C-alpha positions in Angstrom: 17.3 -35.7 4.9 20.6 -35.4 6.9 21.7 -31.7 7.0 25.0 -31.2 5.9 27.4 -28.0 5.1 27.4 -26.2 2.0 29.1 -27.0 -0.6 30.7 -24.1 -2.1 30.8 -23.0 -5.9 33.5 -21.8 -7.0 34.2 -18.6 -5.9 36.6 -16.4 -7.7 38.7 -13.4 -5.7 36.3 -10.2 -5.0 36.5 -7.7 -7.2 37.4 -4.5 -5.7 35.5 -1.1 -6.3 36.6 1.1 -9.1 37.9 4.4 -8.5 35.1 6.6 -8.3 34.0 9.0 -11.6 33.7 12.6 -9.7 30.3 14.3 -10.9 30.6 17.4 -12.2 29.6 20.2 -10.0 26.6 20.7 -11.4 25.6 17.2 -11.1 26.3 17.4 -7.4 24.8 20.2 -6.9 21.4 18.5 -8.5 21.9 15.2 -6.2 22.3 17.7 -3.1 19.2 19.5 -4.2 17.6 15.8 -4.0 18.3 15.6 -0.5 18.1 18.7 0.9 15.6 18.4 3.1 17.8 15.6 5.3 20.8 18.1 6.1 20.8 19.9 9.9 19.8 18.0 12.7 17.5 15.8 11.4 17.8 11.9 11.0 19.1 11.5 7.1 19.8 8.8 4.3 22.8 7.8 2.4 22.9 7.6 -1.7 25.3 5.6 -3.6 25.6 5.3 -7.3 27.5 3.2 -9.5 27.8 3.5 -13.0 30.4 2.5 -15.6 31.9 -0.2 -12.6 32.6 2.2 -10.7 30.9 3.3 -7.4 30.6 7.2 -8.9 29.3 8.9 -6.5 28.2 7.8 -2.5 27.5 10.8 0.6 25.1 10.6 3.4 22.6 13.4 4.9 21.7 14.2 8.1 22.5 12.3 11.4 22.7 9.0 12.0 22.2 9.5 15.6 20.4 12.3 17.0 21.5 11.8 20.6 25.3 12.1 19.4 24.9 13.9 16.6 26.8 11.6 14.2 26.4 12.2 10.6 25.4 9.6 8.2 27.9 8.5 5.7 28.6 5.9 3.0 29.8 3.9 5.4 26.4 4.0 8.1 25.2 0.4 8.5 21.1 0.2 7.8 18.6 -2.5 8.5 17.5 -2.6 4.8 14.2 -3.9 5.7 12.8 -5.9 2.7 15.8 -5.1 0.4 16.7 -8.1 2.5 15.3 -10.7 0.8 17.6 -10.8 -2.8 20.1 -12.4 0.2 17.7 -15.2 1.0 17.1 -16.0 -2.0 20.8 -15.7 -3.5 21.2 -18.5 -0.6 18.5 -20.5 -1.9 19.8 -19.9 -5.7 23.0 -21.5 -4.5 21.7 -24.4 -2.8 19.3 -25.4 -6.6 22.3 -25.0 -8.4 23.5 -27.7 -6.4 20.6 -29.6 -6.7 20.5 -29.4 -2.9 16.9 -28.2 -3.2 15.0 -28.1 -6.3 12.2 -25.6 -7.5 9.3 -27.7 -7.6 10.6 -29.8 -4.4 7.2 -29.4 -1.9 7.9 -27.3 1.3 6.7 -30.2 3.3 9.6 -32.5 2.2 11.5 -29.8 4.5 9.1 -28.3 6.7 7.1 -31.4 7.8 5.3 -29.3 10.2 3.7 -27.7 7.6 -0.5 -28.4 6.8 -1.4 -30.3 3.9 -3.7 -28.2 1.8 -4.5 -30.6 -0.7 -2.2 -28.8 -3.3 1.7 -28.9 -2.9 3.4 -25.6 -2.3 6.6 -25.6 -3.6 9.7 -23.9 -3.3 9.0 -21.9 -6.3 6.5 -20.0 -4.9 7.8 -19.1 -1.8 10.4 -17.7 -3.6 7.8 -15.7 -6.3 5.3 -14.8 -3.4 2.8 -17.5 -4.8 1.9 -19.3 -2.2 -1.1 -18.3 -1.1 0.9 -17.9 2.7 -0.6 -15.5 5.1 1.6 -13.0 6.3 3.2 -13.5 9.5 3.4 -9.8 10.2 -0.3 -10.0 10.0 -0.7 -12.8 12.0 1.9 -11.6 14.8 -0.2 -8.6 15.1 -4.4 -10.2 15.2 -2.1 -12.8 17.5 -0.8 -10.3 20.4 2.8 -10.4 19.5 3.6 -7.8 17.9 6.2 -6.0 20.1 7.1 -9.2 21.0 10.7 -10.9 20.7 9.8 -13.5 18.0 12.6 -15.5 16.1 12.4 -17.6 13.2 11.1 -20.9 14.9 8.3 -19.1 17.0 7.1 -17.8 13.2 7.4 -21.3 11.9 5.8 -22.3 14.3 2.9 -19.6 13.7 2.1 -19.7 9.9 2.7 -24.1 10.4 -1.0 -23.9 12.8 -3.1 -21.9 10.1 -6.1 -23.8 8.6 -6.0 -22.3 4.9 -4.3 -20.3 2.6 -5.2 -17.2 0.7 -5.6 -18.0 -2.3 -4.9 -22.0 -3.6 -1.0 -22.2 -4.3 0.1 -20.7 -7.7 -2.9 -19.1 -8.6 -2.0 -15.1 -7.9 0.4 -13.7 -6.3 0.4 -11.7 -3.2 3.4 -10.6 -1.6 3.7 -12.2 1.8 6.4 -11.8 4.2 6.8 -15.5 5.6 7.3 -17.1 2.3 11.3 -15.5 2.8 11.2 -16.6 6.4 10.4 -20.0 5.2 12.8 -19.9 2.6 15.2 -18.7 5.6 14.3 -22.0 7.4 14.7 -24.7 4.1 18.2 -23.3 3.9 19.3 -23.8 7.3 17.3 -27.2 7.5 19.0 -28.1 4.5 22.6 -26.9 5.2 22.8 -27.7 8.9 23.7 -24.7 10.1 21.5 -21.1 9.8 21.2 -19.4 7.1 22.6 -16.0 8.3 26.0 -18.0 8.6 25.7 -19.4 5.2 25.1 -15.6 3.7 27.9 -14.7 5.7 30.0 -17.5 4.2 29.3 -17.3 1.0 27.8 -14.5 -0.1 29.1 -11.8 2.0 33.1 -12.6 3.0 33.7 -13.9 -0.5 32.7 -10.1 -1.7 34.3 -8.0 0.5 31.2 -7.6 2.4 32.6 -6.8 6.0 29.7 -4.6 7.6 26.8 -6.9 6.2 25.2 -9.4 8.6 21.6 -10.3 9.8 20.7 -8.5 13.0 19.3 -11.7 14.8 21.3 -10.5 17.9 19.4 -8.0 19.7 21.9 -7.5 22.1 25.2 -7.1 20.0 26.9 -4.0 19.6 27.3 -3.2 15.3 30.1 -0.2 14.5 28.5 2.8 12.6 25.1 1.7 13.3 21.9 4.4 12.7 18.9 4.6 14.7 15.4 4.8 13.5 13.4 7.5 13.4 10.3 8.6 13.1 7.5 11.6 13.9 4.8 11.8 16.1 1.7 13.8 14.8 2.6 16.9 16.7 5.6 16.9 14.7 7.9 15.6 17.3 10.9 13.1 16.4 11.3 9.8 18.1 13.1 6.8 18.3 12.0 3.1 17.2 13.1 0.2 19.5 13.8 -3.3 17.6 12.4 -6.0 18.8 12.5 -9.1 16.2 14.8 -11.8 15.5 13.5 -13.1 12.8 14.7 -13.1 9.6 14.9 -14.2 5.5 12.2 -11.0 5.1 14.5 -8.5 6.5 16.8 -8.0 9.2 19.7 -7.5 7.4 22.9 -4.9 8.5 24.5 -3.4 5.5 26.2 -0.1 3.9 26.3 2.2 0.9 29.7 0.5 0.3 29.0 -3.4 0.6 25.7 -2.9 -1.1 27.9 -1.9 -4.2 29.8 -4.8 -4.1 26.8 -7.0 -4.0 25.7 -4.9 -7.0 29.4 -5.4 -9.0 28.6 -9.1 -8.4 25.6 -8.5 -10.9 28.5 -7.9 -13.6 31.7 -10.0 -12.4 29.7 -13.4 -11.2 32.4 -13.5 -8.7 30.1 -15.4 -6.3 28.0 -18.1 -8.5 28.8 -16.8 -11.9 26.6 -16.1 -14.4 24.7 -19.1 -13.8 23.2 -17.3 -10.3 22.5 -14.2 -12.0 20.8 -16.0 -14.1 18.7 -17.4 -11.7 18.2 -14.8 -9.4 16.5 -12.7 -12.6 14.0 -15.5 -13.0 10.3 -14.0 -13.2 7.7 -16.4 -11.2 4.4 -16.7 -12.5 0.9 -17.8 -11.8 -2.4 -18.7 -13.2 -4.1 -15.1 -12.8 -0.8 -13.9 -15.5 2.8 -13.6 -15.8 4.7 -12.0 -12.7 7.1 -9.3 -12.0 8.7 -10.9 -9.3 12.1 -13.0 -9.6 14.3 -13.7 -6.8 14.0 -11.2 -4.0 13.9 -8.8 -7.2 10.8 -7.1 -9.2 11.1 -5.8 -12.6 9.7 -3.3 -15.1 10.2 -0.6 -16.8 11.1 3.7 -15.8 10.5 5.8 -18.4 11.7 3.0 -21.1 14.3 1.9 -19.2 14.4 -2.0 -18.1 14.7 -2.0 -13.8 15.2 -4.4 -11.7 14.6 -3.1 -7.7 13.9 -4.0 -4.4 12.6 -1.3 -1.7 12.1 -2.2 2.3 10.9 -0.3 5.6 10.9 -1.7 8.7 10.6 0.7 12.2 12.1 4.0 10.7 14.5 2.7 8.1 13.3 2.8 4.6 15.5 1.5 1.4 15.5 1.3 -2.2 18.2 -0.2 -5.0 17.4 -0.2 -8.2 19.1 -1.7 -10.7 19.0 -0.4 -14.6 21.6 -3.3 -16.1 21.8 -2.4 -19.9 22.9 0.9 -18.4 25.3 -0.2 -16.0 23.8 2.1 -13.7 22.7 1.2 -9.7 21.0 4.3 -7.2 21.3 2.6 -3.6 19.3 5.1 -1.1 19.1 4.0 2.6 17.4 6.1 5.4 16.9 6.4 8.9 13.6 8.3 8.9 10.1 6.8 8.2 9.3 10.4 7.0 11.7 9.8 3.8 10.3 8.3 0.2 13.6 6.3 -0.8 12.0 4.6 -3.9 11.3 8.5 -5.3 14.4 9.8 -4.4 16.5 7.3 -6.0 14.3 7.9 -9.1 15.1 11.3 -8.8 18.7 10.6 -8.7 18.1 8.4 -11.7 16.6 11.4 -13.6 19.9 13.8 -13.3 22.7 10.2 -13.8 20.3 9.0 -16.9 18.5 12.0 -18.3 20.0 11.9 -22.0 18.6 8.3 -22.0 15.3 8.7 -20.3 12.5 8.9 -22.6 10.1 12.4 -21.9 7.6 12.0 -19.5 4.1 12.5 -20.7 2.5 15.5 -19.1 -0.3 13.4 -18.0 1.6 10.4 -16.5 2.9 13.2 -13.7 2.3 13.3 -10.9 -0.4 14.9 -9.1 3.0 16.9 -7.2 4.2 17.3 -10.3 1.7 18.7 -11.7 1.6 21.4 -8.3 -2.2 21.4 -8.0 -3.3 24.7 -7.2 -6.0 25.6 -4.6 -9.1 27.7 -5.9 -12.0 29.2 -4.3 -15.0 26.9 -3.2 -18.3 27.5 -1.8 -18.4 25.7 1.8 -21.4 24.9 2.0 -21.5 23.0 -1.4 -19.2 20.2 0.4 -22.2 19.1 2.2 -23.4 17.4 -0.7 -20.4 15.3 -0.3 -19.9 14.8 3.4 -20.2 11.3 4.9 -19.2 8.0 4.9 -18.3 5.6 1.8 -17.5 1.6 1.2 -14.9 1.2 -0.6 -14.6 -2.7 -2.1 -11.3 -4.7 -1.5 -9.1 -6.7 -2.5 -9.1 -8.3 1.5 -11.5 -6.1 3.7 -13.8 -3.4 2.7 -12.5 0.3 4.0 -14.4 3.1 5.2 -13.5 6.7 3.7 -15.4 10.1 5.1 -15.6 13.3 4.6 -16.5 16.3 6.5 -16.4 19.4 7.2 -15.8 22.1 9.7 -17.1 25.8 8.7 -14.4 26.4 5.8 -12.3 24.0 6.2 -12.5 19.9 5.0 -10.9 16.9 5.9 -10.8 13.2 4.7 -10.1 10.0 6.7 -8.5 7.2 4.8 -8.6 3.9 6.1 -8.8 5.0 9.3 -5.9 6.8 9.5 -5.4 10.7 11.1 -8.1 13.0 10.0 -6.3 15.3 6.9 -7.1 18.6 5.2 -8.2 18.4 1.7 -8.2 21.0 0.0 -10.1 22.0 -3.8 -8.4 22.4 -7.0 -11.5 21.8 -9.6 -14.9 21.0 -9.1 -16.0 18.6 -7.2 -12.1 17.6 -6.8 -10.1 17.9 -3.8 -6.6 16.7 -2.8 -4.3 16.2 0.1 -0.9 18.6 0.6 0.4 16.3 3.3 0.4 12.9 0.8 -0.3 12.3 -3.0 -3.7 11.6 -2.7 -6.6 13.3 -4.5 -10.7 12.6 -4.2 -13.3 13.6 -6.9 -16.9 13.0 -6.1 -19.7 11.9 -9.2 -22.7 14.9 -8.7 -26.4 13.2 -10.2 -28.6 15.2 -12.0 -30.5 16.1 -9.0 -26.8 17.4 -6.7 -26.8 14.0 -4.8 -23.5 12.4 -4.7 -23.4 9.0 -4.0 -20.2 8.2 -5.7 -16.3 8.8 -5.1 -13.0 7.8 -6.5 -10.2 8.5 -4.4 -7.1 8.8 -7.0 -3.7 7.3 -5.3 -1.7 4.1 -6.8 -4.6 4.0 -8.9 -8.4 5.2 -8.8 -10.8 3.6 -7.1 -14.4 3.9 -6.7 -16.1 4.1 -3.3 -20.4 4.1 -2.5 -21.8 6.3 -0.5 -22.4 4.1 3.1 -26.8 4.0 4.0 -27.0 4.7 7.8 -28.4 1.4 9.5 -30.4 1.9 12.4 -31.2 -1.2 15.0 -33.3 -1.8 17.4 -33.0 -1.9 21.5 -31.6 -5.5 21.4 -30.2 -6.1 18.1 -26.7 -5.6 18.6 -26.9 -7.5 21.8 -26.7 -10.7 20.1 -23.4 -10.2 18.2 -21.7 -9.4 21.8 -19.3 -12.2 23.3 -16.1 -13.6 23.1 -14.5 -15.6 20.3 -11.7 -18.1 19.4 -9.4 -18.5 17.0 -7.6 -21.9 17.3 -5.3 -20.9 14.7 -4.0 -17.5 16.7 -5.0 -19.0 19.7 -6.2 -16.1 20.8 -9.8 -15.1 22.3 -10.9 -11.5 21.2 -14.1 -9.8 22.3 -17.6 -8.1 20.8 -19.3 -5.8 23.4 -22.5 -4.0 22.8 -21.8 -0.4 24.2 -24.6 2.0 23.9 -26.0 1.2 21.1 -22.5 0.5 18.9 -20.5 -2.2 18.5 -16.5 -2.3 19.6 -13.9 -4.8 19.1 -11.8 -5.8 22.2 -8.5 -7.4 20.7 -5.6 -9.5 22.2 -4.3 -6.7 23.4 -6.7 -5.5 25.0 -7.0 -2.3 22.5 -10.8 -1.3 21.6 -11.6 -0.2 18.2 -15.6 0.9 17.4 -17.2 -1.4 14.2 -19.4 0.4 11.5 -21.8 -1.5 10.3 -22.1 -1.3 6.4 -24.5 -4.6 5.6 -26.2 -7.0 7.6 -24.0 -9.1 9.8 -21.1 -6.4 8.2 -18.9 -4.3 10.3 -15.8 -2.5 9.1 -12.8 -1.1 11.6 -10.4 1.3 10.5 -7.9 -1.7 9.7 -10.3 -5.4 8.5 -13.5 -5.9 8.0 -15.3 -8.9 10.4 -18.1 -11.0 8.5 -20.6 -12.2 11.0 -22.2 -15.9 10.8 -25.3 -16.1 11.6 -27.2 -19.1 13.2 -31.4 -20.0 12.3 -31.9 -19.4 16.0 -30.7 -15.7 14.6 -27.6 -15.3 17.1 -24.2 -15.5 16.3 -21.8 -18.6 15.7 -18.8 -16.8 14.6 -17.3 -14.1 12.9 -14.1 -13.8 10.0 -11.9 -11.3 10.4 -10.3 -10.0 7.1 -7.1 -7.5 6.8 -5.7 -5.5 4.6 -3.6 -8.3 3.3 -6.6 -10.2 2.5 -5.7 -12.3 5.7 -9.2 -13.9 6.9 -9.0 -15.7 10.7 -12.3 -17.1 11.5 -12.6 -16.8 15.0 -15.4 -19.0 16.6 -18.2 -17.5 19.5 -18.0 -19.4 22.7 -20.7 -20.5 24.1 -21.7 -19.4 27.9 
């Protein structure tokens, strides 16, 4: 297919933002209270609220640069992470409306280097995350490229090496950043120029989004850009260094004021008209049920009101943009601190602005932090019945949760993360103070405990892990070098003093814990070994947290 430039749709003059309706003193105080922790010499957030066609509120909290002491403002430029996906989707949608791309086109029409998986992957599958394609962030980490500076061409080549999918196309939903990098590449090949240029010419400039661009040039000076920060275990704040040039799934630089102009287009249709907006709100579906993901937008309800939103996280940047179309109200929160929770912050602002329209939240659905769990007295020795390792089933790999006691204090280690102190709030119930998670233990009649339930984004059971013993030479059969041709990388399994360790592509060593015959877990994955008739190992499948299963074949010496 011969590439050619995008034919512009009829584009009206970008609407000017209406004069902001000032907040009442009480509303302003309540919003300030939401962001109180970000005042002073700390990384912070910018917040913007559009209602009734106007940018009603825009303010910054904290610092965009700790080194220079520059405050965050509504004009501060942030990397908005996955919130960028709606702009990639809009670029695709413009081509669909011009009949340049069809939703049900096989992506191999545009990406012939992609393997034939036996069933076509369509543009629609990419848009709605029903393709089954592995997430490239998982792949680059497994292949040892996590700290490299890679672009879209590298990602497309890496995806094209994958011989299998997580699931058959269209059978279910699984969020994968690979989908939107491939969409960006499809736009680039159809139009003949980078998708970043397409978005600039067809969306950003017509809407007056003059501070918005995809950040593919790592050396470019971007005025008013916020630095992103995180916090180490000892409490020290550090600065992240950006290396990724890939885009489409993320990597968009923008500000509160520019995003307000984009939000205005959902009512004016200045770019693309109502046809574009209707298409972007079209939700996907899969064989396992209807989906909630539209064109770079997620849909749902909050306290009785329908919304569309998308969040983002990259390095220390954290973002959330949530729109309530019927109430013509949108809240945007952009942060430069990994400790921030913009989704929670945005909803707290929504609670202020839409208080008279929201349904009252049932007490039983209030989060534990809102319920303010109270620590109770607990006999420390009683915890010994709960202490131990528990295995939690997927989706994806099985995980191990470990509980321990040190004197009068109790600890939990969840999914390979740092050990955190937990506190009793009822009989057999404990909670963490530093994040929203609780654990309930289920004693048997004889006092033994074989099951615990983790309450975090839903309830999931974990079963106590039975100790496994190995003879002096039992683990030796697992040791050796293993190769994945999908990643073009070697991993090594070592038998070290009666336990197995995994050495990955970056020469990092991780202990492996046995959970059953030929199955071991690390903090972030499960290794399922394949045994030959003679008892030696032929291969293992590495199952990672996003359902990515990569096979490694043992090299014969």
